[in-house]
C-alpha positions in Angstrom: 96.5 120.5 116.9 95.1 117.0 116.6 96.9 114.1 116.3 96.5 112.9 112.7 95.8 109.2 112.4 97.7 107.1 110.0 96.5 103.9 108.4 99.2 101.4 107.3 99.3 99.8 104.2 101.9 97.0 103.2 102.5 96.4 99.8 103.7 93.3 98.5 105.5 92.9 95.1 102.6 93.2 91.6 100.7 95.4 94.0 99.8 99.5 93.9 98.2 101.4 96.6 96.8 104.7 96.2 95.1 107.2 99.3 93.7 110.4 99.8 93.7 110.0 103.2 96.7 109.7 105.6 98.5 106.7 105.6 102.0 105.2 105.8 103.0 102.7 102.5 105.8 99.9 103.5 107.3 97.6 101.3 110.8 95.7 101.5 112.6 96.1 98.3 115.7 93.9 97.1 116.0 94.1 93.2 112.7 95.1 93.0 111.5 98.8 92.3 109.2 101.0 93.9 107.4 104.5 92.4 105.8 106.7 94.7 103.6 109.6 93.1 102.4 112.4 95.2 100.2 115.3 94.1 100.5 118.5 96.4 97.6 120.2 95.5 95.1 117.4 95.9 97.0 115.8 98.6 96.7 112.5 96.6 99.7 109.8 97.0 100.3 106.5 95.7 103.0 103.7 95.0 103.8 100.8 93.1 106.1 97.9 93.6 107.5 96.2 90.6 109.5 93.3 89.6 111.1 93.5 85.9 111.0 96.6 84.0 109.1 95.6 81.1 106.0 93.0 79.9 107.2 91.5 76.8 103.8 91.0 75.6 103.3 87.4 76.7 101.0 85.9 79.5 99.1 88.6 82.0 99.9 92.3 81.6 100.3 92.9 85.4 101.8 95.5 87.9 104.2 92.9 88.0 106.4 94.8 85.5 107.2 98.4 85.6 105.6 99.2 81.9 102.5 98.2 83.4 102.8 99.3 86.7 103.6 102.7 86.3 100.7 103.8 84.2 97.9 101.6 86.7 99.5 103.7 89.3 98.8 107.0 87.4 95.4 105.6 86.3 94.9 105.1 89.9 95.5 108.4 91.4 93.5 110.3 88.2 90.8 108.6 89.6 90.8 110.3 92.8 91.0 113.8 91.0 
């Protein structure tokens, strides 16, 4: 059986990452939240890292906010299938 080579990706706050390839996604959480999705059929996974729960409609709608980061993570996964 061949060894699987994993890429390593460190996730900063306000970021997300999705991959079809085997990888390790790392982050450090204090008061932030990370959400992970995994599709066992298509073997696609992803993770986001956000700092605040809700964007209040002022300023930039960034993945710094949970109500922006979670739908963006799902959209990124749907782009893979």
